[in-house]
Structures are given as C-alpha cells and as structure tokens.
C-alpha positions in Angstrom: -61.3 -60.8 3.9 -62.5 -59.5 0.6 -62.3 -55.9 1.8 -58.7 -56.5 3.0 -57.6 -57.7 -0.4 -59.4 -54.9 -2.1 -57.5 -52.4 0.0 -54.2 -54.1 -0.7 -55.0 -54.1 -4.4 -55.9 -50.4 -4.4 -52.6 -49.5 -2.6 -50.6 -51.5 -5.2 -52.3 -49.8 -8.1 -51.7 -46.3 -6.5 -48.0 -47.1 -5.9 -47.6 -48.4 -9.5 -49.3 -45.2 -10.9 -46.9 -43.0 -8.9 -43.8 -44.9 -10.1 -45.1 -44.7 -13.7 -45.7 -41.0 -13.5 -42.2 -40.3 -12.0 -40.5 -42.5 -14.6 -42.2 -40.6 -17.5 -41.4 -37.2 -15.9 -37.7 -38.0 -15.5 -37.6 -39.3 -19.1 -39.2 -36.1 -20.4 -36.7 -33.9 -18.5 -33.7 -35.9 -19.8 -35.1 -35.7 -23.3 -35.3 -31.9 -23.0 -31.7 -31.6 -21.8 -30.4 -33.7 -24.6 -32.4 -32.1 -27.3 -34.9 -34.9 -27.6 -37.8 -33.4 -25.8 -41.4 -32.8 -26.8 -40.2 -30.8 -29.8 -39.0 -34.1 -31.4 -35.6 -35.2 -32.5 -33.1 -32.3 -32.8 -35.0 -29.9 -30.5 -32.5 -27.2 -29.4 -31.8 -26.2 -25.8 -32.4 -22.6 -25.1 -29.3 -20.9 -23.6 -27.9 -17.4 -23.3 -24.7 -16.3 -24.9 -22.5 -13.4 -26.0 -20.6 -12.6 -29.2 -16.9 -11.9 -28.4 -15.4 -8.6 -29.3 -12.1 -6.8 -28.5 -11.8 -4.0 -26.0 -9.1 -2.3 -24.0 -8.5 -4.0 -20.6 -6.8 -2.5 -17.6 -6.1 -4.7 -14.7 -6.0 -2.9 -11.3 -5.5 -4.1 -7.8 -7.4 -2.6 -4.9 -5.5 -2.6 -1.6 -5.6 -0.7 1.7 -2.8 1.5 3.0 -2.0 4.3 5.4 -0.8 7.8 5.0 2.5 8.9 6.6 4.2 12.2 7.1 7.1 12.9 4.8 9.2 13.7 7.9 8.1 13.3 11.5 10.0 13.7 14.7 9.4 14.2 18.4 11.2 17.3 19.5 13.4 16.6 22.6 16.3 18.3 24.4 19.8 16.9 24.3 20.6 18.2 27.7 18.8 18.8 31.0 17.9 22.3 32.2 15.3 24.8 33.1 13.0 26.1 30.3 13.4 29.9 30.0 11.4 30.5 26.8 9.0 28.8 24.4 9.0 30.4 20.9 6.3 28.6 18.9 2.6 28.5 18.7 0.9 25.1 18.9 -0.4 23.9 15.6 1.6 26.5 13.6 4.0 26.1 10.7 7.7 26.6 11.5 10.7 27.0 9.2 13.9 24.9 9.4 16.3 26.4 12.0 13.6 28.4 13.9 14.2 28.6 17.7 11.5 26.6 19.5 12.7 26.4 23.1 15.5 28.0 25.1 17.1 26.4 28.2 18.8 28.3 31.0 22.5 28.8 30.0 23.8 31.1 32.7 26.2 28.5 34.1 27.5 27.6 30.7 28.0 31.2 29.8 30.1 31.6 33.0 32.1 28.5 32.1 32.7 29.9 28.6 34.0 33.2 29.9 36.4 31.4 32.3 37.6 29.2 29.5 38.1 32.1 27.1 40.2 33.9 29.8 42.4 30.9 30.2 42.6 30.4 26.4 43.7 34.1 25.8 46.4 33.7 28.5 47.6 30.5 27.0 47.7 32.1 23.6 49.9 34.9 24.8 52.2 32.4 26.5 52.4 30.4 23.3 53.2 33.5 21.3 56.1 34.5 23.6 57.4 31.0 23.6 57.4 31.0 19.8 59.5 34.3 19.8 61.9 32.8 22.4 62.2 29.6 20.4 63.1 31.7 17.3 66.0 33.3 19.3 67.0 29.9 20.7 66.3 31.1 24.2 64.2 28.1 25.0 64.1 24.5 23.9 61.7 23.0 21.4 60.2 20.9 24.2 59.3 24.0 26.2 57.5 25.5 23.3 55.6 22.3 22.6 54.3 22.4 26.2 53.0 25.9 25.8 51.4 25.0 22.4 49.7 21.9 23.9 48.3 23.9 26.8 46.8 26.4 24.3 45.2 23.6 22.2 43.7 21.9 25.3 42.1 25.2 26.4 40.8 25.8 22.8 39.2 22.3 22.9 37.5 23.1 26.2 36.1 26.3 24.8 34.7 24.5 21.8 33.1 21.9 24.1 31.4 24.6 26.2 30.2 26.3 23.0 28.7 23.0 21.9 26.9 22.7 25.2 25.6 26.2 24.8 24.3 25.4 21.3 22.2 22.6 22.8 20.4 25.1 25.1 18.7 26.4 21.9 16.3 23.8 20.5 15.8 24.5 16.8 13.4 23.1 14.2 15.3 20.3 12.2 13.1 20.9 9.2 10.2 23.0 8.0 6.7 21.7 8.9 3.8 22.0 11.3 4.4 21.6 15.0 1.8 20.0 17.2 0.6 20.4 20.8 3.4 21.1 23.3 3.7 19.1 26.5 6.0 21.5 28.5 5.6 24.9 30.1 8.0 27.7 30.7 9.9 27.2 34.0 9.7 23.4 33.7 12.9 21.3 34.2 13.5 19.6 31.0 15.4 16.2 30.5 16.4 14.4 27.3 13.5 11.9 27.9 10.9 14.7 27.8 8.9 15.2 24.6 8.4 18.9 23.8 6.1 18.6 20.8 5.8 16.7 17.5 7.0 18.2 14.3 5.7 16.8 11.0 6.2 17.7 7.4 3.1 16.8 5.3 3.8 18.2 1.8 4.3 15.8 0.3 2.9 12.8 2.2 3.9 9.1 1.9 1.5 6.3 1.3 2.5 2.9 2.7 0.8 -0.2 1.4 1.5 -3.9 0.7 0.5 -6.2 -2.2 0.4 -10.0 -2.5 3.7 -11.5 -3.6 2.2 -12.9 -6.9 1.9 -9.3 -8.1 5.5 -8.3 -7.2 6.7 -8.6 -10.8 3.9 -6.3 -12.1 4.9 -3.2 -10.0 7.7 -0.8 -11.1 9.1 2.4 -9.7 7.4 5.6 -10.8 4.1 3.7 -11.4 1.2 6.2 -10.9 -1.5 5.1 -8.5 -4.8 6.7 -7.4 -6.2 6.7 -3.8 -8.9 8.1 -1.7 -9.4 8.6 2.1 -12.3 8.0 4.4 -14.8 10.9 4.6 -13.8 12.4 1.3 -14.8 11.8 -2.3 -11.7 13.3 -3.7 -9.4 11.0 -5.6 -5.7 11.8 -5.3 -2.7 10.9 -7.5 0.6 9.5 -6.2 3.7 7.9 -7.6 5.6 4.8 -6.3 9.1 5.9 -5.3 10.3 2.9 -3.1 9.9 -0.9 -3.2 11.0 -3.2 -0.4 13.8 -5.5 -1.8 12.2 -8.6 -0.3 8.9 -10.4 0.5 7.7 -10.4 4.1 7.9 -14.0 5.2 5.0 -13.7 7.7 2.4 -12.1 5.4 3.8 -13.1 2.0 3.4 -9.5 0.8 5.6 -6.9 -0.8 5.7 -3.4 0.8 5.8 -0.3 -1.2 5.7 3.5 -0.7 4.3 6.2 -2.9 4.5 10.0 -2.6 1.6 12.4 -3.1 1.5 16.2 -3.1 -0.4 17.8 -0.2 -0.2 21.6 -0.6 -3.5 22.2 1.2 -2.8 19.8 4.1 -6.0 17.8 3.4 -4.2 14.5 3.8 -3.4 13.7 7.5 -0.8 11.3 8.6 -2.3 8.1 10.0 -5.4 8.2 7.7 -6.6 5.1 6.0 -6.1 5.1 2.2 -8.0 3.0 -0.4 -5.5 2.5 -3.3 -6.1 1.4 -6.9 -2.9 0.1 -8.3 -2.7 -0.5 -12.1 -1.0 -3.8 -12.9 -1.2 -4.3 -16.6 -3.0 -2.9 -19.7 -4.0 -4.9 -22.8 -5.3 -3.6 -26.1 -7.7 -5.6 -28.2 -8.5 -8.0 -25.3 -11.2 -10.6 -25.4 -13.2 -10.8 -22.2 -16.0 -13.2 -21.4 -18.1 -13.8 -18.2 -16.3 -15.9 -15.6 -19.3 -18.3 -15.3 -18.8 -19.4 -18.9 -15.4 -21.0 -18.2 -15.4 -24.6 -17.0 -12.3 -26.0 -15.3 -11.3 -29.5 -16.6 -8.4 -31.9 -16.0 -6.5 -30.7 -19.1 -7.1 -26.9 -18.4 -10.2 -24.8 -19.0 -12.9 -25.0 -21.7 -15.9 -23.0 -22.9 -18.7 -23.8 -25.2 -19.4 -21.8 -28.4 -22.3 -22.1 -30.8 -21.3 -23.4 -34.2 -24.0 -24.2 -36.8 -26.7 -24.4 -34.1 -24.7 -26.9 -32.0 -22.6 -26.5 -28.9 -18.9 -26.9 -29.6 -16.3 -27.5 -26.9 -13.2 -25.2 -27.1 -10.1 -25.3 -24.9 -9.0 -21.9 -23.8 -6.1 -20.2 -22.0 -7.0 -17.5 -19.5 -5.3 -14.5 -18.0 -6.4 -12.0 -15.4 -9.7 -12.5 -13.7 -11.9 -9.6 -12.4 -15.1 -9.7 -10.4 -17.3 -10.5 -13.4 -15.0 -11.2 -16.4 -11.9 -13.2 -17.3 -9.3 -12.4 -20.0 -9.0 -15.0 -22.8 -5.4 -15.2 -24.1 -6.0 -18.0 -26.6 -8.7 -20.3 -27.9 -11.3 -17.8 -29.0 -11.6 -15.4 -31.9 -13.5 -12.2 -32.4 -17.1 -13.0 -33.4 -17.4 -16.4 -31.6 -20.7 -16.9 -29.8 -19.8 -18.0 -26.3 -22.6 -19.9 -24.3 -23.0 -18.5 -20.8 -25.8 -20.5 -19.3 -26.6 -24.2 -19.0 -22.9 -25.0 -19.0 -23.0 -27.8 -16.4 -25.4 -29.9 -18.5 -23.9 -29.0 -21.9 -22.4 -31.6 -24.1 -20.3 -31.3 -27.3 -22.5 -31.4 -30.3 -25.8 -30.7 -28.4 -28.3 -28.6 -30.4 -28.7 -25.1 -28.9 -30.7 -22.1 -29.4 -28.6 -19.1 -28.3 -30.2 -15.9 -27.1 -27.5 -13.3 -27.5 -27.2 -10.6 -24.9 -24.9 -7.6 -24.4 
C-alpha cells in the first residue's frame, strides 16, 4: 500500500510542476507583449516600421483582351454562276476595287444586247411621237404611251447592267486576302465563301473592365499592351466605349486602336493590357499589412516618443503591396508594419526602420 501512495504522490507532484511551469511561461510571454517582460517595467517591443514620404503614384489596371481586324469580311457572290476567273493570290494584299473573281456573264450580255435594241427602237418611236405631238398630229395620251414604253425599257436595261456588275466580285476595301475556298469552273452560290479579306493596319483591341472603374476611363486614353510570344510593348488609344454595363458580367466594354504597319499583330491574338486609371503627385504609400480594418474605418499605428499611437486613416487605391493614404498621416511619420495584431495604443515600442 505504501508503494501505491508513493506513486500517487509522485504523479501529483509531477502534474503540479508542469502546471507551474506553464503558468510562468504564459506570464512571461504576456509580459513581453505588453512591455513588462524580463527587461523590467517599460521594456519596448521590437517592431519594424517605415518613415512616410511622398512619391508619384500611378494606378493601372491589368486586364486581358483580344485583337481584332480593323475591317473583316467573308467575300461572297450576290448571284449564282460559273466561276470563269480568279484574279488574286492567296495571302496577298489587294487594293479597294480590285477584281477578285469573275462569274460567267454570257447570258446576261445577250439579255443586255436585246434590251438595248428594244430601247433604241422605243427611243426612236418616242422621238417621232414628240414631233407629231408638236404638230398636233397625235394626242398627248398617245405620246405618253410611247414615253412610258421607253422608260420601261430603260429600266430593264439598267437592271441587266446591275446584274452584270454583280458578275465581277471586287475588293470592298484594301487589305490582305486569305486562303480561297473555290476553284475556277466551280458553280458559285451566294452562300459560298470565296475567301476572307481583312484590314490589319490599324488593328482594334477589344477588352472589358469591372464596372467600378467605369468612371475612370475616358476617350483617347493611351494604353499599353503586349501579345503572347513577343516581348514588344505596343501603344494604343481608346476610341470607343460601350454606353452601358453588361448585366451578365458587370463589366464595361471598350475598344482601342493601334497602328500595325508591319503586320505583327494578328487578329484573334490574346492581348495583355495595362490601363492607366489615375495619377497622383506627392502621394503617401504604406504597406498594406500595416492597415487594420476596424468598426469605425481603418487605423494604423505610428511611433511617437517611443510609444505606439493609434491613428485613424482614410485610404484610396490598393495595389499588390501598397495602399494609398488620402488622410490621417503626414510626411515623416514612422508607421509600424509588424506586430500590429498584438499592438495597443500607448505600448512602448522599439522601431527598426526599413526602406
């Protein structure tokens, strides 16, 4: 029995020693945080900090977009017919009005010749009727019949000429024509695509921004962008802004225009865009981790006479590492950047100032 009591007594002593050790350790840690550690009353907590200064700050938004051709169209025929000639090389540049494809027009040429013969005859008839009307040899109604016949035949001639013009497919604008999908001798219909014609100088850049930035973007704002596979940075200017917000994505769509004299920018390419939103001179920037959200707003701690001082601040734009302070801080203030969560107003601090 004595051995049993000795074991119980030893266990009790061991548990008590552990509790005592833990209690003293927690007390020492609390004292260090509140400035009452082993250094005695008033011992300062070592923290990092920065001294505020002014600098120029430019806020930019990075978004993704796509490159579009300035003009782009699938070349098609307005009428059906047999292809008698193809007058362009695939992948070549063509000028506006250049003949691209010719469709068989023999039947229309015959119809035109017939219509011209009838028109000439009707014109002679109308001329004689006009002379007879002047001599009062026929009535005004008889002359009107001859004139109406002439005008009807003239309209038919114009219609055939319009059909003939459609047998010549011309380039609607200057640009580069792509790969053709037809061959000479093929029967062409209006649904057939001949080739794609694109104008790529300049190019358009289509992109969207979140609606909260809608008020920060203006026409003629210069942007910079790059494309995949190239280190070149290109310049562009915003020329069009959608008048409303997209309800599905809550974004605003914009278009910019960029020069492309060498043809390096291809339609459909992905573009990484840097859009400048605002620029501030003499701005005060501090690390984002030094700002503490509170119920009344936001606060930071500064070092004043060796003690932490709580200061309410107002903030502006936030970047990846910094935040713009619009009020609450002055140039030369020492802002504490570490130990914020355990900091209290009036706590002694020893600030190690960094860059």
